[in-house]
Backbone and ligand atoms as CSV (ligand in chain L), in Angstrom:
chain,resi,resn,atom,element,x,y,z
A,1,MET,N,N,-43.728,37.043,20.626
A,1,MET,CA,C,-43.626,38.341,21.317
A,1,MET,C,C,-44.673,38.364,22.410
A,2,PHE,N,N,-44.214,38.425,23.618
A,2,PHE,CA,C,-45.134,38.479,24.737
A,2,PHE,C,C,-45.033,39.862,25.354
A,3,LYS,N,N,-46.119,40.543,25.416
A,3,LYS,CA,C,-46.080,41.885,25.997
A,3,LYS,C,C,-47.403,42.139,26.697
A,4,VAL,N,N,-47.327,42.458,27.934
A,4,VAL,CA,C,-48.537,42.684,28.719
A,4,VAL,C,C,-48.432,44.035,29.386
A,5,PHE,N,N,-49.447,44.850,29.239
A,5,PHE,CA,C,-49.414,46.157,29.863
A,5,PHE,C,C,-50.126,46.132,31.205
A,6,ALA,N,N,-49.676,46.997,32.073
A,6,ALA,CA,C,-50.261,47.072,33.409
A,6,ALA,C,C,-51.715,47.502,33.314
A,7,LYS,N,N,-52.481,47.030,34.292
A,7,LYS,CA,C,-53.896,47.391,34.350
A,7,LYS,C,C,-54.063,48.903,34.393
A,8,GLY,N,N,-53.150,49.570,35.060
A,8,GLY,CA,C,-53.229,51.026,35.175
A,8,GLY,C,C,-53.239,51.690,33.815
A,9,PHE,N,N,-52.447,51.163,32.909
A,9,PHE,CA,C,-52.381,51.729,31.567
A,9,PHE,C,C,-53.706,51.523,30.844
A,10,LEU,N,N,-54.264,50.326,30.992
A,10,LEU,CA,C,-55.551,50.056,30.338
A,10,LEU,C,C,-56.619,50.967,30.919
A,11,GLY,N,N,-56.554,51.167,32.240
A,11,GLY,CA,C,-57.517,52.057,32.882
A,11,GLY,C,C,-57.404,53.463,32.330
A,12,LEU,N,N,-56.191,53.907,32.112
A,12,LEU,CA,C,-55.972,55.233,31.540
A,12,LEU,C,C,-56.570,55.303,30.142
A,13,ALA,N,N,-56.327,54.271,29.347
A,13,ALA,CA,C,-56.851,54.258,27.985
A,13,ALA,C,C,-58.372,54.339,27.998
A,14,VAL,N,N,-58.984,53.571,28.893
A,14,VAL,CA,C,-60.442,53.590,28.990
A,14,VAL,C,C,-60.919,54.969,29.395
A,15,ALA,N,N,-60.239,55.570,30.371
A,15,ALA,CA,C,-60.636,56.896,30.850
A,15,ALA,C,C,-60.561,57.914,29.716
A,16,LEU,N,N,-59.537,57.812,28.882
A,16,LEU,CA,C,-59.384,58.760,27.786
A,16,LEU,C,C,-60.484,58.560,26.756
A,17,VAL,N,N,-60.805,57.308,26.465
A,17,VAL,CA,C,-61.856,57.026,25.492
A,17,VAL,C,C,-63.185,57.589,25.977
A,18,MET,N,N,-63.445,57.431,27.290
A,18,MET,CA,C,-64.710,57.896,27.849
A,18,MET,C,C,-64.682,59.400,28.104
A,19,ASN,N,N,-63.501,60.001,27.982
A,19,ASN,CA,C,-63.355,61.449,28.165
A,19,ASN,C,C,-63.890,61.894,29.515
A,20,LEU,N,N,-63.469,61.199,30.550
A,20,LEU,CA,C,-63.920,61.539,31.893
A,20,LEU,C,C,-63.461,62.935,32.257
A,21,PRO,N,N,-64.365,63.776,32.723
A,21,PRO,CA,C,-64.028,65.182,32.971
A,21,PRO,C,C,-63.464,65.434,34.370
A,22,THR,N,N,-63.486,64.454,35.266
A,22,THR,CA,C,-63.122,64.755,36.650
A,22,THR,C,C,-61.630,64.971,36.803
A,23,MET,N,N,-61.313,65.857,37.739
A,23,MET,CA,C,-59.913,66.175,38.006
A,23,MET,C,C,-59.195,64.974,38.599
A,24,SER,N,N,-59.881,64.211,39.442
A,24,SER,CA,C,-59.205,63.107,40.117
A,24,SER,C,C,-58.721,62.072,39.100
A,25,ALA,N,N,-59.513,61.876,38.073
A,25,ALA,CA,C,-59.092,60.911,37.054
A,25,ALA,C,C,-57.808,61.376,36.380
A,26,ALA,N,N,-57.739,62.673,36.102
A,26,ALA,CA,C,-56.550,63.210,35.444
A,26,ALA,C,C,-55.337,63.074,36.355
A,27,GLN,N,N,-55.547,63.328,37.649
A,27,GLN,CA,C,-54.422,63.220,38.578
A,27,GLN,C,C,-53.944,61.783,38.679
A,28,ASP,N,N,-54.903,60.876,38.737
A,28,ASP,CA,C,-54.516,59.467,38.781
A,28,ASP,C,C,-53.701,59.108,37.546
A,29,ALA,N,N,-54.173,59.605,36.399
A,29,ALA,CA,C,-53.503,59.260,35.152
A,29,ALA,C,C,-52.074,59.790,35.128
A,30,SER,N,N,-51.882,60.976,35.719
A,30,SER,CA,C,-50.546,61.569,35.664
A,30,SER,C,C,-49.540,60.742,36.447
A,31,ASN,N,N,-50.038,59.991,37.412
A,31,ASN,CA,C,-49.139,59.154,38.200
A,31,ASN,C,C,-48.994,57.755,37.618
A,32,ASP,N,N,-49.725,57.479,36.570
A,32,ASP,CA,C,-49.691,56.128,36.031
A,32,ASP,C,C,-48.300,55.751,35.574
A,33,THR,N,N,-47.927,54.557,35.906
A,33,THR,CA,C,-46.680,54.031,35.381
A,33,THR,C,C,-47.027,53.094,34.254
A,34,LEU,N,N,-46.173,53.042,33.297
A,34,LEU,CA,C,-46.394,52.186,32.134
A,34,LEU,C,C,-45.373,51.060,32.189
A,35,ILE,N,N,-45.751,50.038,32.919
A,35,ILE,CA,C,-44.841,48.916,33.111
A,35,ILE,C,C,-45.274,47.775,32.205
A,36,SER,N,N,-44.337,47.208,31.506
A,36,SER,CA,C,-44.664,46.055,30.675
A,36,SER,C,C,-43.587,45.000,30.843
A,37,VAL,N,N,-43.940,43.798,30.470
A,37,VAL,CA,C,-43.026,42.667,30.601
A,37,VAL,C,C,-42.831,42.040,29.235
A,38,GLU,N,N,-41.591,41.758,28.906
A,38,GLU,CA,C,-41.267,41.177,27.607
A,38,GLU,C,C,-40.563,39.838,27.797
A,39,ASN,N,N,-40.851,38.951,26.895
A,39,ASN,CA,C,-40.141,37.665,26.796
A,39,ASN,C,C,-40.047,36.871,28.093
A,40,PRO,N,N,-41.192,36.644,28.768
A,40,PRO,CA,C,-41.112,35.768,29.937
A,40,PRO,C,C,-40.878,34.325,29.512
A,41,TRP,N,N,-40.117,33.599,30.315
A,41,TRP,CA,C,-39.921,32.168,30.051
A,41,TRP,C,C,-39.436,31.483,31.316
A,42,ALA,N,N,-39.639,30.190,31.364
A,42,ALA,CA,C,-39.166,29.397,32.495
A,42,ALA,C,C,-38.592,28.108,31.952
A,43,ARG,N,N,-37.754,27.489,32.752
A,43,ARG,CA,C,-37.240,26.165,32.392
A,43,ARG,C,C,-38.171,25.096,32.940
A,44,ALA,N,N,-38.334,24.046,32.174
A,44,ALA,CA,C,-39.067,22.898,32.691
A,44,ALA,C,C,-38.374,22.406,33.956
A,45,SER,N,N,-39.170,21.957,34.926
A,45,SER,CA,C,-38.579,21.480,36.181
A,45,SER,C,C,-38.405,19.975,36.119
A,46,ILE,N,N,-37.467,19.506,36.929
A,46,ILE,CA,C,-37.290,18.068,37.072
A,46,ILE,C,C,-38.093,17.678,38.302
A,47,GLY,N,N,-39.325,17.263,38.068
A,47,GLY,CA,C,-40.205,16.952,39.185
A,47,GLY,C,C,-40.580,18.208,39.945
A,48,MET,N,N,-40.861,18.033,41.248
A,48,MET,CA,C,-41.317,19.157,42.052
A,48,MET,C,C,-40.435,19.387,43.268
A,49,SER,N,N,-39.386,18.596,43.431
A,49,SER,CA,C,-38.588,18.696,44.648
A,49,SER,C,C,-37.611,19.858,44.596
A,50,ARG,N,N,-37.262,20.305,43.389
A,50,ARG,CA,C,-36.338,21.425,43.280
A,50,ARG,C,C,-37.092,22.648,42.769
A,51,PRO,N,N,-36.658,23.829,43.174
A,51,PRO,CA,C,-37.372,25.035,42.738
A,51,PRO,C,C,-37.254,25.275,41.242
A,52,GLY,N,N,-38.242,25.983,40.690
A,52,GLY,CA,C,-38.199,26.381,39.299
A,52,GLY,C,C,-37.671,27.800,39.177
A,53,GLY,N,N,-37.222,28.138,37.976
A,53,GLY,CA,C,-36.728,29.492,37.740
A,53,GLY,C,C,-37.438,30.110,36.548
A,54,ALA,N,N,-37.768,31.378,36.655
A,54,ALA,CA,C,-38.410,32.083,35.547
A,54,ALA,C,C,-37.670,33.390,35.287
A,55,TYR,N,N,-37.728,33.806,34.032
A,55,TYR,CA,C,-36.949,34.958,33.575
A,55,TYR,C,C,-37.824,35.848,32.705
A,56,LEU,N,N,-37.517,37.130,32.690
A,56,LEU,CA,C,-38.289,38.076,31.884
A,56,LEU,C,C,-37.588,39.434,31.916
A,57,THR,N,N,-38.045,40.325,31.061
A,57,THR,CA,C,-37.529,41.688,31.056
A,57,THR,C,C,-38.657,42.650,31.401
A,58,ILE,N,N,-38.397,43.549,32.353
A,58,ILE,CA,C,-39.391,44.541,32.768
A,58,ILE,C,C,-39.015,45.882,32.143
A,59,ARG,N,N,-39.995,46.505,31.521
A,59,ARG,CA,C,-39.774,47.817,30.908
A,59,ARG,C,C,-40.627,48.864,31.623
A,60,ASN,N,N,-40.044,49.986,31.927
A,60,ASN,CA,C,-40.763,51.076,32.581
A,60,ASN,C,C,-40.822,52.269,31.635
A,61,ASP,N,N,-41.975,52.472,31.018
A,61,ASP,CA,C,-42.161,53.610,30.118
A,61,ASP,C,C,-42.811,54.794,30.818
A,62,GLY,N,N,-42.882,54.725,32.150
A,62,GLY,CA,C,-43.459,55.826,32.914
A,62,GLY,C,C,-42.431,56.910,33.200
A,63,LYS,N,N,-42.869,57.888,33.990
A,63,LYS,CA,C,-41.995,59.036,34.278
A,63,LYS,C,C,-41.256,58.863,35.601
A,64,ASP,N,N,-41.644,57.845,36.366
A,64,ASP,CA,C,-41.041,57.666,37.682
A,64,ASP,C,C,-40.401,56.286,37.803
A,65,THR,N,N,-39.359,56.225,38.611
A,65,THR,CA,C,-38.767,54.932,38.924
A,65,THR,C,C,-39.788,54.074,39.662
A,66,VAL,N,N,-39.851,52.807,39.309
A,66,VAL,CA,C,-40.732,51.866,39.982
A,66,VAL,C,C,-39.892,50.655,40.366
A,67,SER,N,N,-40.187,50.093,41.530
A,67,SER,CA,C,-39.417,48.934,41.974
A,67,SER,C,C,-40.263,47.668,41.962
A,68,LEU,N,N,-39.625,46.584,41.556
A,68,LEU,CA,C,-40.239,45.264,41.698
A,68,LEU,C,C,-40.051,44.847,43.152
A,69,VAL,N,N,-41.161,44.627,43.854
A,69,VAL,CA,C,-41.062,44.363,45.295
A,69,VAL,C,C,-41.477,42.946,45.678
A,70,GLY,N,N,-42.035,42.209,44.719
A,70,GLY,CA,C,-42.416,40.846,45.084
A,70,GLY,C,C,-43.059,40.109,43.930
A,71,LEU,N,N,-43.324,38.839,44.169
A,71,LEU,CA,C,-43.914,37.964,43.159
A,71,LEU,C,C,-45.005,37.133,43.796
A,72,ARG,N,N,-45.927,36.679,42.943
A,72,ARG,CA,C,-46.962,35.760,43.410
A,72,ARG,C,C,-47.234,34.789,42.285
A,73,ALA,N,N,-47.328,33.522,42.599
A,73,ALA,CA,C,-47.632,32.513,41.584
A,73,ALA,C,C,-48.323,31.339,42.242
A,74,GLU,N,N,-49.455,30.944,41.668
A,74,GLU,CA,C,-50.183,29.819,42.256
A,74,GLU,C,C,-49.387,28.534,42.186
A,75,ILE,N,N,-48.500,28.466,41.197
A,75,ILE,CA,C,-47.758,27.224,40.997
A,75,ILE,C,C,-46.673,27.045,42.049
A,76,SER,N,N,-46.412,28.115,42.807
A,76,SER,CA,C,-45.330,28.088,43.791
A,76,SER,C,C,-45.846,28.470,45.157
A,77,GLY,N,N,-45.493,27.687,46.172
A,77,GLY,CA,C,-45.872,28.024,47.541
A,77,GLY,C,C,-45.074,29.199,48.068
A,78,MET,N,N,-43.969,29.515,47.389
A,78,MET,CA,C,-43.108,30.604,47.850
A,78,MET,C,C,-42.311,31.121,46.653
A,79,ALA,N,N,-42.792,32.222,46.087
A,79,ALA,CA,C,-42.125,32.813,44.928
A,79,ALA,C,C,-41.423,34.095,45.354
A,80,SER,N,N,-40.169,34.242,44.971
A,80,SER,CA,C,-39.453,35.467,45.317
A,80,SER,C,C,-38.366,35.732,44.285
A,81,VAL,N,N,-37.872,36.952,44.302
A,81,VAL,CA,C,-36.806,37.314,43.375
A,81,VAL,C,C,-35.460,37.000,44.029
A,82,HIS,N,N,-34.619,36.308,43.306
A,82,HIS,CA,C,-33.268,35.980,43.766
A,82,HIS,C,C,-32.251,36.653,42.871
A,83,GLU,N,N,-31.053,36.747,43.403
A,83,GLU,CA,C,-29.950,37.227,42.588
A,83,GLU,C,C,-28.811,36.213,42.666
A,84,THR,N,N,-28.343,35.792,41.504
A,84,THR,CA,C,-27.165,34.925,41.448
A,84,THR,C,C,-25.931,35.801,41.344
A,85,ARG,N,N,-24.964,35.523,42.205
A,85,ARG,CA,C,-23.700,36.257,42.131
A,85,ARG,C,C,-22.571,35.258,41.988
A,86,THR,N,N,-21.603,35.614,41.177
A,86,THR,CA,C,-20.436,34.768,40.987
A,86,THR,C,C,-19.212,35.501,41.518
A,87,ASN,N,N,-18.503,34.878,42.478
A,87,ASN,CA,C,-17.353,35.570,43.070
A,87,ASN,C,C,-16.099,35.385,42.211
A,88,SER,N,N,-14.991,35.945,42.670
A,88,SER,CA,C,-13.771,35.958,41.864
A,88,SER,C,C,-13.210,34.549,41.657
A,89,ASP,N,N,-13.645,33.591,42.489
A,89,ASP,CA,C,-13.205,32.204,42.299
A,89,ASP,C,C,-14.132,31.444,41.362
A,90,GLY,N,N,-15.116,32.145,40.817
A,90,GLY,CA,C,-16.035,31.499,39.892
A,90,GLY,C,C,-17.124,30.696,40.571
A,91,VAL,N,N,-17.287,30.900,41.880
A,91,VAL,CA,C,-18.322,30.170,42.617
A,91,VAL,C,C,-19.596,31.013,42.655
A,92,SER,N,N,-20.700,30.423,42.237
A,92,SER,CA,C,-21.979,31.135,42.196
A,92,SER,C,C,-22.821,30.790,43.411
A,93,SER,N,N,-23.538,31.781,43.892
A,93,SER,CA,C,-24.491,31.546,44.970
A,93,SER,C,C,-25.689,32.453,44.753
A,94,MET,N,N,-26.793,32.079,45.389
A,94,MET,CA,C,-28.025,32.853,45.237
A,94,MET,C,C,-28.421,33.453,46.563
A,95,THR,N,N,-28.919,34.677,46.507
A,95,THR,CA,C,-29.486,35.295,47.698
A,95,THR,C,C,-30.786,35.976,47.304
A,96,PRO,N,N,-31.726,36.101,48.262
A,96,PRO,CA,C,-32.935,36.875,47.959
A,96,PRO,C,C,-32.541,38.288,47.578
A,97,ALA,N,N,-33.162,38.818,46.542
A,97,ALA,CA,C,-32.814,40.155,46.058
A,97,ALA,C,C,-33.586,41.214,46.828
A,98,GLU,N,N,-32.968,42.360,46.991
A,98,GLU,CA,C,-33.682,43.528,47.505
A,98,GLU,C,C,-34.663,43.980,46.425
A,99,ASP,N,N,-35.469,44.982,46.753
A,99,ASP,CA,C,-36.338,45.563,45.734
A,99,ASP,C,C,-35.490,45.999,44.540
A,100,ILE,N,N,-35.992,45.729,43.342
A,100,ILE,CA,C,-35.230,46.037,42.134
A,100,ILE,C,C,-35.832,47.270,41.470
A,101,ALA,N,N,-35.063,48.346,41.388
A,101,ALA,CA,C,-35.552,49.594,40.805
A,101,ALA,C,C,-35.459,49.529,39.281
A,102,ILE,N,N,-36.562,49.873,38.622
A,102,ILE,CA,C,-36.565,50.004,37.166
A,102,ILE,C,C,-36.698,51.496,36.870
A,103,PRO,N,N,-35.634,52.133,36.391
A,103,PRO,CA,C,-35.672,53.579,36.189
A,103,PRO,C,C,-36.642,53.969,35.081
A,104,ALA,N,N,-37.140,55.192,35.150
A,104,ALA,CA,C,-38.025,55.699,34.103
A,104,ALA,C,C,-37.327,55.567,32.756
A,105,GLY,N,N,-38.015,54.970,31.805
A,105,GLY,CA,C,-37.453,54.800,30.480
A,105,GLY,C,C,-36.455,53.663,30.379
A,106,GLY,N,N,-36.314,52.882,31.432
A,106,GLY,CA,C,-35.303,51.823,31.448
A,106,GLY,C,C,-35.895,50.431,31.500
A,107,THR,N,N,-35.014,49.447,31.435
A,107,THR,CA,C,-35.421,48.050,31.544
A,107,THR,C,C,-34.515,47.352,32.547
A,108,VAL,N,N,-35.051,46.293,33.135
A,108,VAL,CA,C,-34.255,45.407,33.981
A,108,VAL,C,C,-34.563,43.988,33.544
A,109,ALA,N,N,-33.523,43.211,33.329
A,109,ALA,CA,C,-33.704,41.833,32.882
A,109,ALA,C,C,-33.499,40.865,34.033
A,110,LEU,N,N,-34.421,39.916,34.150
A,110,LEU,CA,C,-34.210,38.752,34.993
A,110,LEU,C,C,-33.742,37.666,34.044
A,111,GLU,N,N,-32.482,37.256,34.184
A,111,GLU,CA,C,-31.918,36.328,33.213
A,111,GLU,C,C,-30.944,35.392,33.910
A,112,PRO,N,N,-30.674,34.236,33.303
A,112,PRO,CA,C,-29.765,33.274,33.931
A,112,PRO,C,C,-28.429,33.934,34.298
A,113,GLY,N,N,-27.962,33.697,35.511
A,113,GLY,CA,C,-26.720,34.280,35.983
A,113,GLY,C,C,-26.915,35.578,36.735
A,114,GLY,N,N,-28.146,36.087,36.785
A,114,GLY,CA,C,-28.417,37.342,37.481
A,114,GLY,C,C,-29.686,37.226,38.303
A,115,TYR,N,N,-30.532,38.228,38.166
A,115,TYR,CA,C,-31.829,38.148,38.844
A,115,TYR,C,C,-32.673,37.037,38.223
A,116,HIS,N,N,-33.492,36.407,39.050
A,116,HIS,CA,C,-34.458,35.433,38.523
A,116,HIS,C,C,-35.621,35.310,39.493
A,117,ALA,N,N,-36.740,34.861,38.936
A,117,ALA,CA,C,-37.884,34.539,39.779
A,117,ALA,C,C,-37.698,33.111,40.262
A,118,MET,N,N,-37.545,32.953,41.573
A,118,MET,CA,C,-37.342,31.631,42.141
A,118,MET,C,C,-38.671,31.102,42.621
A,119,LEU,N,N,-39.054,29.960,42.095
A,119,LEU,CA,C,-40.360,29.384,42.412
A,119,LEU,C,C,-40.149,28.168,43.303
A,120,MET,N,N,-40.209,28.410,44.609
A,120,MET,CA,C,-40.002,27.328,45.559
A,120,MET,C,C,-41.325,26.661,45.891
A,121,GLN,N,N,-41.241,25.498,46.479
A,121,GLN,CA,C,-42.431,24.726,46.858
A,121,GLN,C,C,-43.399,24.610,45.672
A,122,LEU,N,N,-42.881,24.060,44.578
A,122,LEU,CA,C,-43.723,23.893,43.388
A,122,LEU,C,C,-44.942,23.048,43.714
A,123,GLN,N,N,-46.095,23.527,43.297
A,123,GLN,CA,C,-47.348,22.810,43.539
A,123,GLN,C,C,-47.620,21.802,42.428
A,124,SER,N,N,-46.981,22.014,41.299
A,124,SER,CA,C,-47.051,21.064,40.192
A,124,SER,C,C,-45.796,21.274,39.354
A,125,PRO,N,N,-45.378,20.244,38.620
A,125,PRO,CA,C,-44.150,20.397,37.847
A,125,PRO,C,C,-44.317,21.413,36.715
A,126,LEU,N,N,-43.213,22.024,36.323
A,126,LEU,CA,C,-43.209,22.919,35.168
A,126,LEU,C,C,-42.976,22.055,33.937
A,127,VAL,N,N,-44.014,21.921,33.124
A,127,VAL,CA,C,-43.984,21.001,31.991
A,127,VAL,C,C,-43.726,21.780,30.705
A,128,GLU,N,N,-42.714,21.338,29.972
A,128,GLU,CA,C,-42.362,22.005,28.715
A,128,GLU,C,C,-43.583,22.106,27.805
A,129,GLY,N,N,-43.782,23.293,27.219
A,129,GLY,CA,C,-44.898,23.512,26.304
A,129,GLY,C,C,-46.113,24.121,26.972
A,130,GLU,N,N,-46.149,24.063,28.308
A,130,GLU,CA,C,-47.269,24.675,29.022
A,130,GLU,C,C,-46.897,26.088,29.453
A,131,THR,N,N,-47.865,26.799,30.018
A,131,THR,CA,C,-47.607,28.130,30.570
A,131,THR,C,C,-48.192,28.191,31.970
A,132,PHE,N,N,-47.742,29.172,32.749
A,132,PHE,CA,C,-48.354,29.397,34.057
A,132,PHE,C,C,-48.380,30.892,34.323
A,133,PRO,N,N,-49.368,31.358,35.120
A,133,PRO,CA,C,-49.437,32.789,35.434
A,133,PRO,C,C,-48.494,33.157,36.575
A,134,LEU,N,N,-47.822,34.285,36.391
A,134,LEU,CA,C,-46.924,34.833,37.406
A,134,LEU,C,C,-47.288,36.305,37.583
A,135,THR,N,N,-47.496,36.726,38.828
A,135,THR,CA,C,-47.874,38.113,39.087
A,135,THR,C,C,-46.695,38.862,39.690
A,136,LEU,N,N,-46.366,39.987,39.081
A,136,LEU,CA,C,-45.285,40.838,39.572
A,136,LEU,C,C,-45.892,41.991,40.355
A,137,LEU,N,N,-45.339,42.248,41.543
A,137,LEU,CA,C,-45.841,43.297,42.421
A,137,LEU,C,C,-44.857,44.453,42.426
A,138,PHE,N,N,-45.372,45.666,42.189
A,138,PHE,CA,C,-44.497,46.836,42.089
A,138,PHE,C,C,-44.772,47.832,43.214
A,139,SER,N,N,-43.799,48.691,43.451
A,139,SER,CA,C,-43.835,49.628,44.578
A,139,SER,C,C,-44.978,50.635,44.468
A,140,ASP,N,N,-45.489,50.869,43.270
A,140,ASP,CA,C,-46.585,51.834,43.123
A,140,ASP,C,C,-47.947,51.165,43.243
A,141,GLY,N,N,-47.956,49.885,43.614
A,141,GLY,CA,C,-49.217,49.180,43.767
A,141,GLY,C,C,-49.636,48.406,42.533
A,142,THR,N,N,-48.929,48.602,41.437
A,142,THR,CA,C,-49.258,47.869,40.218
A,142,THR,C,C,-49.035,46.374,40.427
A,143,GLU,N,N,-50.015,45.576,39.999
A,143,GLU,CA,C,-49.849,44.124,39.963
A,143,GLU,C,C,-50.005,43.699,38.520
A,144,LEU,N,N,-48.983,43.078,37.990
A,144,LEU,CA,C,-48.958,42.748,36.579
A,144,LEU,C,C,-48.835,41.239,36.422
A,145,GLU,N,N,-49.880,40.629,35.837
A,145,GLU,CA,C,-49.843,39.182,35.651
A,145,GLU,C,C,-49.367,38.852,34.243
A,146,VAL,N,N,-48.408,37.969,34.149
A,146,VAL,CA,C,-47.914,37.530,32.847
A,146,VAL,C,C,-48.054,36.014,32.757
A,147,ASN,N,N,-48.245,35.533,31.534
A,147,ASN,CA,C,-48.268,34.104,31.291
A,147,ASN,C,C,-46.875,33.672,30.876
A,148,VAL,N,N,-46.300,32.775,31.624
A,148,VAL,CA,C,-44.912,32.387,31.396
A,148,VAL,C,C,-44.847,31.068,30.635
A,149,PRO,N,N,-44.329,31.070,29.409
A,149,PRO,CA,C,-44.162,29.815,28.669
A,149,PRO,C,C,-43.027,28.984,29.271
A,150,ILE,N,N,-43.235,27.688,29.329
A,150,ILE,CA,C,-42.230,26.791,29.877
A,150,ILE,C,C,-41.443,26.155,28.736
A,151,LEU,N,N,-40.146,26.411,28.738
A,151,LEU,CA,C,-39.266,25.860,27.703
A,151,LEU,C,C,-38.597,24.594,28.219
A,152,GLY,N,N,-37.698,24.053,27.434
A,152,GLY,CA,C,-37.043,22.802,27.795
A,152,GLY,C,C,-36.119,22.933,28.998
A,153,VAL,N,N,-35.706,21.794,29.531
A,153,VAL,CA,C,-34.851,21.772,30.726
A,153,VAL,C,C,-33.539,22.512,30.467
A,154,GLY,N,N,-33.014,22.421,29.250
A,154,GLY,CA,C,-31.726,23.032,28.961
A,154,GLY,C,C,-31.818,24.390,28.302
A,155,ALA,N,N,-33.001,24.976,28.276
A,155,ALA,CA,C,-33.183,26.253,27.573
A,155,ALA,C,C,-32.341,27.350,28.213
A,156,ARG,N,N,-31.804,28.218,27.396
A,156,ARG,CA,C,-31.020,29.343,27.898
A,156,ARG,C,C,-31.698,30.681,27.624
A,157,GLY,N,N,-32.835,30.657,26.943
A,157,GLY,CA,C,-33.535,31.893,26.666
A,157,GLY,C,C,-34.730,31.602,25.768
A,158,PRO,N,N,-35.590,32.615,25.607
A,158,PRO,CA,C,-36.776,32.428,24.768
A,158,PRO,C,C,-36.400,32.295,23.294
A,159,GLU,N,N,-37.147,31.517,22.579
A,159,GLU,CA,C,-36.903,31.382,21.150
A,159,GLU,C,C,-37.230,32.681,20.446
A,160,GLY,N,N,-36.516,32.985,19.416
A,160,GLY,CA,C,-36.803,34.195,18.636
A,160,GLY,C,C,-36.312,35.378,19.368
L,1,CU,CU,CU,-32.742,31.358,43.067
């Protein structure tokens, strides 16, 4: 079970523990989004010449819609969100995805056949059994870093 909470949430928790009396802290807290990531995983890459793909589920437990607007990963010279679409002839193609809205109380899955994190210009191969950090950038300024476990070349999803 992989679950990472946004820094904003931790900041809120700390503020509550310290019982900060200032109004600004309370206002900041009211805008806090509670974004978490579940079950991140990636496929092992075949060398470094082809891009890697990573998958995960984003959960928004906040009160406002938040959009995934970008990605950052040291392992990739160019990380972005793609969408795979399959047309009526069964032909699949990938295009860069627009910002992905995660509604309040909802989830969005990046999974094979749909949205995915495309890791182009790999700086090192994705080796099965290892992990790498991936940072998700959201429209409210939240930056959420997750550790992505690397599964086998033929993996179709996280174990368990
Ligand atoms: Cu892609």
